[in-house]
Biopython code that builds the backbone (N, CA, C, O; Angstrom):
import numpy as np
from Bio.PDB.StructureBuilder import StructureBuilder

atoms = [
    (1, "ARG", "N", (0.370, -1.754, 0.016)),
    (1, "ARG", "CA", (-0.215, -0.096, 0.139)),
    (1, "ARG", "C", (0.228, 1.148, -0.025)),
    (1, "ARG", "O", (-0.246, 2.033, -0.738)),
    (2, "PHE", "N", (1.535, 1.181, 0.951)),
    (2, "PHE", "CA", (2.743, 2.401, 0.443)),
    (2, "PHE", "C", (3.385, 2.662, -0.355)),
    (2, "PHE", "O", (3.805, 3.817, -0.280)),
    (3, "TYR", "N", (3.732, 2.069, -1.231)),
    (3, "TYR", "CA", (4.282, 1.709, -2.441)),
    (3, "TYR", "C", (3.650, 2.578, -3.514)),
    (3, "TYR", "O", (3.994, 3.618, -4.076)),
    (4, "GLU", "N", (2.302, 1.540, -3.614)),
    (4, "GLU", "CA", (1.216, 2.144, -4.420)),
    (4, "GLU", "C", (0.414, 3.994, -4.383)),
    (4, "GLU", "O", (-0.182, 4.577, -5.288)),
    (5, "ALA", "N", (0.733, 4.457, -2.983)),
    (5, "ALA", "CA", (0.692, 6.199, -2.521)),
    (5, "ALA", "C", (1.669, 6.695, -3.243)),
    (5, "ALA", "O", (1.420, 7.385, -4.232)),
    (6, "ASP", "N", (2.826, 6.437, -2.883)),
    (6, "ASP", "CA", (4.424, 6.999, -3.265)),
    (6, "ASP", "C", (4.714, 7.303, -4.309)),
    (6, "ASP", "O", (5.319, 8.277, -4.757)),
    (7, "GLN", "N", (4.057, 6.020, -4.957)),
    (7, "GLN", "CA", (4.121, 5.800, -6.446)),
    (7, "GLN", "C", (3.406, 7.255, -7.559)),
    (7, "GLN", "O", (3.796, 7.785, -8.599)),
    (8, "ARG", "N", (2.423, 7.422, -6.808)),
    (8, "ARG", "CA", (1.352, 8.766, -7.210)),
    (8, "ARG", "C", (1.937, 9.886, -7.329)),
    (8, "ARG", "O", (2.167, 10.521, -8.357)),
    (9, "LYS", "N", (2.280, 10.229, -5.815)),
    (9, "LYS", "CA", (3.091, 11.454, -5.348)),
    (9, "LYS", "C", (4.668, 11.635, -6.190)),
    (9, "LYS", "O", (5.374, 12.637, -6.296)),
    (10, "HIS", "N", (4.850, 10.368, -6.665)),
    (10, "HIS", "CA", (6.070, 11.066, -7.700)),
    (10, "HIS", "C", (6.096, 10.658, -9.014)),
    (10, "HIS", "O", (7.131, 10.661, -9.680)),
    (11, "GLN", "N", (4.858, 10.252, -9.494)),
    (11, "GLN", "CA", (4.395, 10.448, -10.899)),
    (11, "GLN", "C", (4.409, 11.840, -11.304)),
    (11, "GLN", "O", (3.715, 12.691, -10.747)),
    (12, "ILE", "N", (5.372, 12.134, -12.489)),
    (12, "ILE", "CA", (5.385, 13.437, -13.167)),
    (12, "ILE", "C", (5.708, 13.626, -14.380)),
    (12, "ILE", "O", (6.898, 13.764, -14.663)),
    (13, "GLY", "N", (4.653, 13.678, -15.426)),
    (13, "GLY", "CA", (5.366, 13.729, -17.076)),
    (13, "GLY", "C", (5.354, 12.385, -17.319)),
    (13, "GLY", "O", (6.201, 12.053, -18.149)),
    (14, "GLY", "N", (4.580, 11.359, -16.813)),
    (14, "GLY", "CA", (4.399, 10.024, -17.265)),
    (14, "GLY", "C", (5.967, 9.304, -16.762)),
    (14, "GLY", "O", (6.140, 8.129, -17.087)),
    (15, "VAL", "N", (7.084, 10.020, -15.977)),
    (15, "VAL", "CA", (7.876, 9.855, -15.915)),
    (15, "VAL", "C", (7.944, 9.479, -13.610)),
    (15, "VAL", "O", (7.633, 10.201, -12.663)),
    (16, "GLN", "N", (8.425, 8.243, -13.681)),
    (16, "GLN", "CA", (8.682, 8.202, -12.001)),
    (16, "GLN", "C", (9.924, 8.172, -11.449)),
    (16, "GLN", "O", (10.788, 7.894, -12.281)),
    (17, "CYS", "N", (10.374, 8.381, -10.211)),
    (17, "CYS", "CA", (10.702, 8.744, -9.783)),
    (17, "CYS", "C", (11.095, 8.382, -8.250)),
    (17, "CYS", "O", (10.530, 9.077, -7.406)),
    (18, "ALA", "N", (11.997, 7.379, -7.772)),
    (18, "ALA", "CA", (11.680, 6.572, -5.863)),
    (18, "ALA", "C", (11.966, 8.157, -5.525)),
    (18, "ALA", "O", (10.840, 8.615, -5.329)),
    (19, "ALA", "N", (13.283, 9.615, -5.300)),
    (19, "ALA", "CA", (13.057, 10.173, -4.847)),
    (19, "ALA", "C", (12.134, 11.363, -5.359)),
    (19, "ALA", "O", (12.091, 11.568, -6.572)),
    (20, "ALA", "N", (11.359, 12.194, -4.450)),
    (20, "ALA", "CA", (10.502, 13.239, -5.076)),
    (20, "ALA", "C", (11.500, 14.711, -4.916)),
    (20, "ALA", "O", (12.319, 14.982, -4.038)),
    (21, "VAL", "N", (11.063, 15.528, -6.152)),
    (21, "VAL", "CA", (11.740, 16.095, -6.122)),
    (21, "VAL", "C", (11.261, 17.240, -6.704)),
    (21, "VAL", "O", (10.629, 16.998, -7.732)),
    (22, "GLY", "N", (11.355, 18.729, -6.334)),
    (22, "GLY", "CA", (10.778, 19.321, -6.561)),
    (22, "GLY", "C", (10.155, 20.407, -8.556)),
    (22, "GLY", "O", (11.244, 20.848, -8.922)),
    (23, "LEU", "N", (9.482, 20.692, -9.248)),
    (23, "LEU", "CA", (9.261, 21.150, -10.205)),
    (23, "LEU", "C", (10.744, 21.891, -11.194)),
    (23, "LEU", "O", (11.038, 21.909, -12.389)),
    (24, "ASP", "N", (11.281, 22.343, -10.125)),
    (24, "ASP", "CA", (12.710, 22.984, -11.091)),
    (24, "ASP", "C", (13.544, 22.259, -11.306)),
    (24, "ASP", "O", (14.620, 22.399, -11.887)),
    (25, "GLU", "N", (12.967, 21.246, -10.729)),
    (25, "GLU", "CA", (14.371, 19.954, -9.734)),
    (25, "GLU", "C", (14.383, 18.682, -11.315)),
    (25, "GLU", "O", (13.342, 18.182, -11.740)),
    (26, "GLY", "N", (15.323, 18.494, -11.725)),
    (26, "GLY", "CA", (14.896, 17.189, -12.996)),
    (26, "GLY", "C", (14.934, 16.072, -12.042)),
    (26, "GLY", "O", (15.296, 16.087, -10.865)),
    (27, "ILE", "N", (14.323, 14.718, -13.044)),
    (27, "ILE", "CA", (14.120, 13.681, -12.548)),
    (27, "ILE", "C", (15.333, 12.572, -12.517)),
    (27, "ILE", "O", (15.583, 12.129, -13.639)),
    (28, "PHE", "N", (16.261, 11.952, -11.285)),
    (28, "PHE", "CA", (16.819, 11.408, -11.624)),
    (28, "PHE", "C", (16.946, 9.588, -12.755)),
    (28, "PHE", "O", (16.129, 8.673, -12.862)),
    (29, "VAL", "N", (18.193, 9.760, -13.308)),
    (29, "VAL", "CA", (17.450, 8.799, -14.033)),
    (29, "VAL", "C", (17.987, 6.872, -13.410)),
    (29, "VAL", "O", (17.772, 5.771, -13.916)),
    (30, "ILE", "N", (18.748, 7.318, -12.090)),
    (30, "ILE", "CA", (19.389, 6.700, -11.601)),
    (30, "ILE", "C", (18.240, 5.576, -10.813)),
    (30, "ILE", "O", (18.045, 4.365, -10.707)),
    (31, "CYS", "N", (17.515, 7.214, -10.251)),
    (31, "CYS", "CA", (16.807, 6.323, -9.092)),
    (31, "CYS", "C", (14.905, 6.420, -10.109)),
    (31, "CYS", "O", (13.777, 6.166, -9.686)),
    (32, "THR", "N", (15.339, 6.845, -11.351)),
    (32, "THR", "CA", (13.866, 6.147, -11.688)),
    (32, "THR", "C", (14.489, 4.294, -12.188)),
    (32, "THR", "O", (13.459, 3.788, -12.634)),
    (33, "PHE", "N", (14.990, 3.818, -12.228)),
    (33, "PHE", "CA", (15.749, 2.753, -12.541)),
    (33, "PHE", "C", (15.742, 1.674, -11.391)),
    (33, "PHE", "O", (15.276, 0.546, -11.553)),
    (34, "TRP", "N", (16.440, 2.236, -9.921)),
    (34, "TRP", "CA", (16.046, 1.862, -9.121)),
    (34, "TRP", "C", (14.506, 1.656, -8.855)),
    (34, "TRP", "O", (14.131, 0.566, -8.423)),
    (35, "LEU", "N", (13.470, 2.814, -9.136)),
    (35, "LEU", "CA", (12.421, 2.073, -9.513)),
    (35, "LEU", "C", (11.490, 0.653, -9.772)),
    (35, "LEU", "O", (10.521, 0.095, -9.257)),
    (36, "VAL", "N", (12.714, 0.386, -11.253)),
    (36, "VAL", "CA", (12.241, -0.603, -11.451)),
    (36, "VAL", "C", (12.383, -2.047, -10.860)),
    (36, "VAL", "O", (11.604, -2.998, -10.918)),
    (37, "ASP", "N", (13.970, -1.884, -10.105)),
    (37, "ASP", "CA", (14.380, -2.722, -9.811)),
    (37, "ASP", "C", (13.633, -2.831, -8.881)),
    (37, "ASP", "O", (13.370, -4.023, -8.721)),
    (38, "ASP", "N", (13.054, -2.089, -8.040)),
    (38, "ASP", "CA", (11.598, -2.558, -6.903)),
    (38, "ASP", "C", (10.740, -3.372, -7.104)),
    (38, "ASP", "O", (10.524, -4.333, -6.365)),
    (39, "LEU", "N", (9.769, -2.950, -8.733)),
    (39, "LEU", "CA", (8.693, -3.228, -9.383)),
    (39, "LEU", "C", (9.145, -4.815, -8.848)),
    (39, "LEU", "O", (8.479, -5.589, -8.160)),
    (40, "ILE", "N", (11.152, -5.084, -9.687)),
    (40, "ILE", "CA", (11.261, -6.382, -9.730)),
    (40, "ILE", "C", (10.373, -7.576, -8.347)),
    (40, "ILE", "O", (9.460, -8.362, -8.093)),
    (41, "LEU", "N", (11.458, -6.919, -7.920)),
    (41, "LEU", "CA", (11.528, -7.547, -6.502)),
    (41, "LEU", "C", (10.300, -7.802, -5.463)),
    (41, "LEU", "O", (10.294, -8.254, -4.318)),
    (42, "LEU", "N", (9.020, -7.222, -6.519)),
    (42, "LEU", "CA", (7.941, -6.825, -5.619)),
    (42, "LEU", "C", (6.965, -8.200, -6.638)),
    (42, "LEU", "O", (5.846, -8.663, -6.417)),
    (43, "GLY", "N", (8.033, -8.546, -7.833)),
    (43, "GLY", "CA", (6.797, -9.264, -8.590)),
    (43, "GLY", "C", (5.965, -8.816, -9.576)),
    (43, "GLY", "O", (5.053, -9.308, -10.241)),
    (44, "GLU", "N", (6.623, -7.543, -9.487)),
    (44, "GLU", "CA", (5.040, -6.806, -10.718)),
    (44, "GLU", "C", (6.297, -6.628, -11.801)),
    (44, "GLU", "O", (6.773, -5.549, -12.153)),
    (45, "ILE", "N", (6.793, -8.192, -12.320)),
    (45, "ILE", "CA", (7.260, -7.424, -14.261)),
    (45, "ILE", "C", (7.131, -6.926, -14.860)),
    (45, "ILE", "O", (7.934, -6.083, -15.260)),
    (46, "ASP", "N", (5.377, -7.269, -15.558)),
    (46, "ASP", "CA", (5.009, -6.857, -16.693)),
    (46, "ASP", "C", (5.042, -5.006, -16.534)),
    (46, "ASP", "O", (5.314, -4.246, -17.464)),
    (47, "ARG", "N", (4.678, -4.570, -15.060)),
    (47, "ARG", "CA", (4.802, -2.674, -14.861)),
    (47, "ARG", "C", (6.592, -2.268, -14.866)),
    (47, "ARG", "O", (6.936, -1.178, -15.321)),
    (48, "ALA", "N", (7.678, -3.294, -14.297)),
    (48, "ALA", "CA", (8.604, -2.924, -14.705)),
    (48, "ALA", "C", (8.715, -2.475, -16.304)),
    (48, "ALA", "O", (8.551, -1.363, -16.805)),
    (49, "ARG", "N", (9.086, -3.868, -16.977)),
    (49, "ARG", "CA", (9.203, -3.102, -18.300)),
    (49, "ARG", "C", (8.602, -2.537, -18.824)),
    (49, "ARG", "O", (9.219, -2.270, -19.855)),
    (50, "VAL", "N", (7.087, -1.809, -18.854)),
    (50, "VAL", "CA", (6.753, -0.522, -19.534)),
    (50, "VAL", "C", (7.708, 0.197, -18.953)),
    (50, "VAL", "O", (8.749, 0.594, -19.477)),
    (51, "LEU", "N", (7.197, 0.420, -17.441)),
    (51, "LEU", "CA", (8.682, 1.435, -16.904)),
    (51, "LEU", "C", (10.056, 1.479, -17.214)),
    (51, "LEU", "O", (10.764, 2.413, -16.837)),
    (52, "PHE", "N", (10.516, 0.450, -17.935)),
    (52, "PHE", "CA", (11.431, 0.161, -18.104)),
    (52, "PHE", "C", (11.864, 1.230, -19.649)),
    (52, "PHE", "O", (12.642, 2.151, -19.901)),
    (53, "GLU", "N", (10.692, 0.321, -20.474)),
    (53, "GLU", "CA", (11.426, 1.351, -21.823)),
    (53, "GLU", "C", (10.534, 2.764, -22.142)),
    (53, "GLU", "O", (10.152, 3.265, -23.200)),
    (54, "LYS", "N", (10.429, 3.048, -21.129)),
    (54, "LYS", "CA", (9.643, 4.272, -21.197)),
    (54, "LYS", "C", (10.428, 4.883, -20.971)),
    (54, "LYS", "O", (10.463, 5.893, -21.674)),
    (55, "ILE", "N", (11.616, 4.746, -19.859)),
    (55, "ILE", "CA", (12.496, 5.642, -19.225)),
    (55, "ILE", "C", (13.401, 5.785, -20.897)),
    (55, "ILE", "O", (13.619, 6.827, -21.516)),
    (56, "LEU", "N", (13.730, 4.560, -21.234)),
    (56, "LEU", "CA", (14.207, 5.151, -22.355)),
    (56, "LEU", "C", (14.108, 4.994, -23.455)),
    (56, "LEU", "O", (14.838, 4.331, -24.191)),
    (57, "SER", "N", (12.717, 5.892, -23.834)),
    (57, "SER", "CA", (12.383, 6.851, -24.718)),
    (57, "SER", "C", (12.831, 7.640, -24.080)),
    (57, "SER", "O", (12.644, 8.720, -24.641)),
    (58, "TYR", "N", (13.238, 7.734, -23.370)),
    (58, "TYR", "CA", (13.769, 9.453, -23.143)),
    (58, "TYR", "C", (15.327, 9.756, -23.946)),
    (58, "TYR", "O", (15.783, 10.891, -24.088)),
    (59, "SER", "N", (16.258, 8.031, -24.598)),
    (59, "SER", "CA", (17.703, 8.588, -24.933)),
    (59, "SER", "C", (17.490, 9.161, -25.874)),
    (59, "SER", "O", (16.329, 9.094, -26.277)),
    (60, "ASN", "N", (18.716, 10.188, -26.865)),
    (60, "ASN", "CA", (18.576, 9.552, -27.730)),
    (60, "ASN", "C", (18.442, 9.222, -28.407)),
    (60, "ASN", "O", (17.666, 8.272, -28.304)),
    (61, "ASP", "N", (19.122, 9.608, -30.359)),
    (61, "ASP", "CA", (19.082, 8.712, -31.370)),
    (61, "ASP", "C", (20.478, 7.211, -30.708)),
    (61, "ASP", "O", (20.350, 6.130, -31.282)),
    (62, "LEU", "N", (21.153, 7.266, -30.060)),
    (62, "LEU", "CA", (22.269, 6.952, -29.611)),
    (62, "LEU", "C", (22.317, 6.006, -28.709)),
    (62, "LEU", "O", (23.315, 5.363, -28.384)),
    (63, "GLY", "N", (21.225, 5.908, -28.290)),
    (63, "GLY", "CA", (20.891, 4.960, -27.091)),
    (63, "GLY", "C", (21.819, 6.277, -26.060)),
    (63, "GLY", "O", (22.960, 6.212, -26.517)),
    (64, "LEU", "N", (21.818, 7.057, -25.260)),
    (64, "LEU", "CA", (23.124, 7.460, -24.597)),
    (64, "LEU", "C", (21.850, 8.678, -23.685)),
    (64, "LEU", "O", (20.872, 9.256, -24.159)),
    (65, "MET", "N", (22.347, 8.694, -22.429)),
    (65, "MET", "CA", (21.514, 10.129, -21.650)),
    (65, "MET", "C", (22.249, 10.536, -20.797)),
    (65, "MET", "O", (23.465, 10.360, -20.721)),
    (66, "SER", "N", (21.307, 11.327, -19.825)),
    (66, "SER", "CA", (22.219, 12.229, -19.741)),
    (66, "SER", "C", (21.654, 11.782, -17.808)),
    (66, "SER", "O", (21.399, 10.617, -17.502)),
    (67, "GLU", "N", (21.571, 12.860, -16.852)),
    (67, "GLU", "CA", (21.644, 12.928, -15.060)),
    (67, "GLU", "C", (20.688, 12.972, -15.272)),
    (67, "GLU", "O", (20.244, 11.836, -15.436)),
    (68, "GLU", "N", (19.950, 13.740, -15.393)),
    (68, "GLU", "CA", (18.337, 13.455, -15.275)),
    (68, "GLU", "C", (17.177, 13.679, -16.284)),
    (68, "GLU", "O", (17.637, 14.229, -17.284)),
    (69, "ILE", "N", (16.400, 13.549, -16.346)),
    (69, "ILE", "CA", (14.961, 14.029, -17.507)),
    (69, "ILE", "C", (14.551, 15.390, -17.141)),
    (69, "ILE", "O", (14.441, 15.328, -15.916)),
    (70, "ASP", "N", (14.256, 16.614, -17.519)),
    (70, "ASP", "CA", (13.117, 16.959, -17.123)),
    (70, "ASP", "C", (12.133, 16.775, -16.899)),
    (70, "ASP", "O", (12.175, 15.547, -16.967)),
    (71, "PRO", "N", (10.388, 17.166, -16.469)),
    (71, "PRO", "CA", (9.673, 16.467, -15.576)),
    (71, "PRO", "C", (8.408, 16.874, -16.799)),
    (71, "PRO", "O", (7.351, 16.261, -16.949)),
    (72, "VAL", "N", (8.776, 17.822, -17.416)),
    (72, "VAL", "CA", (7.822, 18.349, -17.614)),
    (72, "VAL", "C", (8.035, 17.682, -19.031)),
    (72, "VAL", "O", (7.537, 16.606, -19.359)),
    (73, "SER", "N", (8.951, 18.575, -19.929)),
    (73, "SER", "CA", (10.001, 18.440, -21.423)),
    (73, "SER", "C", (9.984, 17.255, -21.781)),
    (73, "SER", "O", (9.522, 16.865, -22.854)),
    (74, "GLY", "N", (10.528, 16.494, -20.845)),
    (74, "GLY", "CA", (11.172, 15.119, -20.701)),
    (74, "GLY", "C", (12.162, 14.886, -22.264)),
    (74, "GLY", "O", (12.344, 13.931, -23.019)),
    (75, "GLN", "N", (12.859, 16.984, -22.202)),
    (75, "GLN", "CA", (14.597, 17.341, -22.358)),
    (75, "GLN", "C", (15.365, 16.504, -21.365)),
    (75, "GLN", "O", (14.938, 16.257, -20.238)),
    (76, "MET", "N", (16.720, 16.006, -21.922)),
    (76, "MET", "CA", (17.954, 15.587, -21.030)),
    (76, "MET", "C", (17.657, 17.142, -20.038)),
    (76, "MET", "O", (16.844, 18.065, -20.081)),
    (77, "LEU", "N", (18.926, 16.730, -19.118)),
    (77, "LEU", "CA", (19.466, 17.958, -18.580)),
    (77, "LEU", "C", (20.929, 17.206, -17.728)),
    (77, "LEU", "O", (21.412, 16.170, -18.186)),
    (78, "GLY", "N", (21.384, 17.720, -16.761)),
    (78, "GLY", "CA", (22.472, 17.061, -16.015)),
    (78, "GLY", "C", (23.795, 17.184, -16.945)),
    (78, "GLY", "O", (23.976, 17.832, -17.976)),
    (79, "ASN", "N", (24.882, 16.099, -16.013)),
    (79, "ASN", "CA", (25.967, 15.336, -17.472)),
    (79, "ASN", "C", (25.202, 14.830, -18.286)),
    (79, "ASN", "O", (24.153, 14.231, -18.047)),
    (80, "PHE", "N", (25.887, 15.132, -19.693)),
    (80, "PHE", "CA", (25.487, 13.744, -20.375)),
    (80, "PHE", "C", (27.231, 14.198, -21.135)),
    (80, "PHE", "O", (27.905, 15.197, -21.389)),
    (81, "PRO", "N", (27.291, 12.844, -21.229)),
    (81, "PRO", "CA", (26.163, 11.254, -21.158)),
    (81, "PRO", "C", (26.671, 10.814, -19.774)),
    (81, "PRO", "O", (27.855, 10.559, -19.557)),
    (82, "GLN", "N", (26.042, 10.768, -19.183)),
    (82, "GLN", "CA", (26.247, 9.697, -17.497)),
    (82, "GLN", "C", (26.665, 8.521, -17.140)),
    (82, "GLN", "O", (25.745, 7.710, -17.044)),
    (83, "ALA", "N", (27.146, 8.333, -17.032)),
    (83, "ALA", "CA", (28.019, 6.819, -16.691)),
    (83, "ALA", "C", (26.741, 6.226, -15.990)),
    (83, "ALA", "O", (25.932, 5.472, -16.530)),
    (84, "PHE", "N", (26.708, 6.551, -15.092)),
    (84, "PHE", "CA", (25.490, 6.329, -14.265)),
    (84, "PHE", "C", (24.591, 5.794, -14.286)),
    (84, "PHE", "O", (24.439, 4.718, -13.708)),
    (85, "SER", "N", (23.502, 6.522, -15.121)),
    (85, "SER", "CA", (22.896, 6.103, -16.015)),
    (85, "SER", "C", (22.647, 5.274, -16.603)),
    (85, "SER", "O", (21.545, 4.842, -16.941)),
    (86, "HIS", "N", (23.791, 4.882, -16.840)),
    (86, "HIS", "CA", (23.789, 4.114, -17.851)),
    (86, "HIS", "C", (24.212, 2.320, -17.525)),
    (86, "HIS", "O", (23.971, 1.329, -18.213)),
    (87, "LEU", "N", (25.123, 2.487, -15.820)),
    (87, "LEU", "CA", (25.289, 1.337, -15.120)),
    (87, "LEU", "C", (23.659, 0.752, -14.897)),
    (87, "LEU", "O", (23.480, -0.446, -15.116)),
    (88, "ALA", "N", (22.645, 1.483, -14.524)),
    (88, "ALA", "CA", (21.585, 1.758, -13.897)),
    (88, "ALA", "C", (20.857, 1.202, -15.503)),
    (88, "ALA", "O", (19.664, 1.095, -15.219)),
    (89, "ILE", "N", (20.952, 0.973, -16.385)),
    (89, "ILE", "CA", (20.489, 1.000, -17.530)),
    (89, "ILE", "C", (20.619, -1.007, -17.610)),
    (89, "ILE", "O", (19.801, -1.917, -17.742)),
    (90, "ILE", "N", (21.957, -0.924, -17.462)),
    (90, "ILE", "CA", (22.905, -2.317, -17.611)),
    (90, "ILE", "C", (22.353, -3.333, -16.054)),
    (90, "ILE", "O", (22.315, -4.560, -16.139)),
    (91, "ASN", "N", (22.073, -2.810, -15.095)),
    (91, "ASN", "CA", (21.654, -3.644, -13.856)),
    (91, "ASN", "C", (20.237, -4.043, -14.034)),
    (91, "ASN", "O", (19.746, -5.105, -13.650)),
    (92, "THR", "N", (19.675, -3.151, -14.612)),
    (92, "THR", "CA", (18.599, -3.199, -14.473)),
    (92, "THR", "C", (17.679, -4.042, -15.634)),
    (92, "THR", "O", (16.537, -4.492, -15.540)),
    (93, "ALA", "N", (18.531, -4.067, -16.634)),
    (93, "ALA", "CA", (18.476, -5.109, -18.116)),
    (93, "ALA", "C", (18.504, -6.169, -17.655)),
    (93, "ALA", "O", (17.599, -6.904, -18.050)),
    (94, "VAL", "N", (19.652, -6.872, -16.475)),
    (94, "VAL", "CA", (20.241, -7.917, -16.406)),
    (94, "VAL", "C", (18.847, -8.711, -15.839)),
    (94, "VAL", "O", (18.222, -9.723, -16.156)),
    (95, "HIS", "N", (18.727, -7.565, -14.733)),
    (95, "HIS", "CA", (17.716, -7.730, -12.801)),
    (95, "HIS", "C", (16.104, -8.207, -14.261)),
    (95, "HIS", "O", (15.879, -9.410, -14.393)),
    (96, "LEU", "N", (15.455, -7.457, -14.909)),
    (96, "LEU", "CA", (14.994, -7.751, -15.343)),
    (96, "LEU", "C", (14.506, -9.357, -16.236)),
    (96, "LEU", "O", (13.644, -10.230, -16.134)),
    (97, "ASP", "N", (16.142, -8.893, -17.448)),
    (97, "ASP", "CA", (15.808, -10.374, -17.708)),
    (97, "ASP", "C", (16.041, -11.827, -16.876)),
    (97, "ASP", "O", (15.530, -12.862, -17.304)),
    (98, "GLN", "N", (16.551, -11.813, -16.111)),
    (98, "GLN", "CA", (16.822, -12.663, -15.025)),
    (98, "GLN", "C", (15.441, -12.791, -14.762)),
    (98, "GLN", "O", (14.913, -13.895, -14.898)),
    (99, "ALA", "N", (14.698, -11.676, -14.355)),
    (99, "ALA", "CA", (13.129, -12.142, -13.622)),
    (99, "ALA", "C", (12.141, -12.956, -14.546)),
    (99, "ALA", "O", (11.538, -13.954, -14.150)),
    (100, "GLU", "N", (11.985, -12.169, -16.452)),
    (100, "GLU", "CA", (11.038, -13.041, -17.222)),
    (100, "GLU", "C", (11.498, -13.976, -17.098)),
    (100, "GLU", "O", (10.650, -14.856, -16.948)),
    (101, "LYS", "N", (13.154, -14.563, -17.056)),
    (101, "LYS", "CA", (13.462, -16.556, -17.446)),
    (101, "LYS", "C", (13.009, -16.761, -16.799)),
    (101, "LYS", "O", (12.052, -17.482, -17.081)),
    (102, "LYS", "N", (13.225, -16.266, -14.845)),
    (102, "LYS", "CA", (12.456, -17.242, -14.370)),
    (102, "LYS", "C", (11.179, -17.155, -14.224)),
    (102, "LYS", "O", (10.656, -18.265, -14.124)),
    (103, "ARG", "N", (10.351, -16.144, -14.162)),
    (103, "ARG", "CA", (8.556, -16.509, -14.915)),
    (103, "ARG", "C", (8.576, -17.472, -16.115)),
    (103, "ARG", "O", (8.295, -18.658, -15.944)),
    (104, "GLU", "N", (8.822, -17.106, -17.028)),
    (104, "GLU", "CA", (9.508, -17.663, -18.538)),
    (104, "GLU", "C", (9.149, -19.288, -17.521)),
    (104, "GLU", "O", (8.074, -19.866, -17.362)),
    (105, "ASN", "N", (10.374, -19.594, -17.053)),
    (105, "ASN", "CA", (10.543, -21.636, -17.010)),
    (105, "ASN", "C", (10.070, -21.728, -15.500)),
    (105, "ASN", "O", (10.457, -22.842, -15.146)),
    (106, "SER", "N", (9.400, -21.095, -14.381)),
    (106, "SER", "CA", (8.422, -21.204, -13.356)),
    (106, "SER", "C", (6.632, -21.563, -14.650)),
    (106, "SER", "O", (5.883, -22.517, -14.438)),
    (107, "SER", "N", (6.480, -20.877, -15.432)),
    (107, "SER", "CA", (5.192, -21.111, -15.962)),
    (107, "SER", "C", (5.049, -22.245, -17.177)),
    (107, "SER", "O", (4.092, -22.710, -17.797)),
    (108, "SER", "N", (6.610, -22.465, -17.201)),
    (108, "SER", "CA", (6.002, -23.774, -17.947)),
    (108, "SER", "C", (6.967, -24.907, -17.471)),
    (108, "SER", "O", (7.672, -25.571, -18.230)),
    (109, "GLY", "N", (6.924, -25.000, -16.523)),
    (109, "GLY", "CA", (7.344, -25.828, -15.508)),
    (109, "GLY", "C", (8.428, -26.632, -15.215)),
    (109, "GLY", "O", (8.639, -27.745, -14.735)),
    (110, "GLY", "N", (9.117, -25.582, -15.717)),
    (110, "GLY", "CA", (10.953, -25.186, -15.881)),
    (110, "GLY", "C", (11.873, -25.383, -14.742)),
    (110, "GLY", "O", (11.596, -26.563, -14.529)),
    (111, "SER", "N", (12.132, -25.299, -14.485)),
    (111, "SER", "CA", (13.262, -25.121, -12.828)),
    (111, "SER", "C", (14.408, -23.789, -13.194)),
    (111, "SER", "O", (15.240, -23.443, -12.356)),
]
sb = StructureBuilder()
sb.init_structure("model")
sb.init_model(0)
sb.init_chain("A")
sb.init_seg("    ")
for serial, (resi, resn, name, xyz) in enumerate(atoms, 1):
    if name == "N":
        sb.init_residue(resn, " ", resi, " ")
    sb.init_atom(name, np.array(xyz, "f"), 0.0, 1.0, " ", f" {name:<3s}", serial, name[0])
structure = sb.get_structure()
């Protein structure tokens, strides 16, 4: 229940973040990927996938991301490219892939 209430409070312009920020600040990309990781741990794999893809849609044509995303315009803010944003993409992609494979194996009766 706390997660659901907290999630609504931190949704701005289709981008979600685990930490509340003022509208004059950008939403930290790494925090948003941490939220995806939390959804995975909660077993919300489909919701995690949707949010993961949404965050990736803010990258540029080369797949690079900045430190922050403007909550209103979706424009990249801060340091660019930002290494910790890309590390978060990789970590979350691995976690999501593992969770989806585990779910697939469970539904097919595999181990």
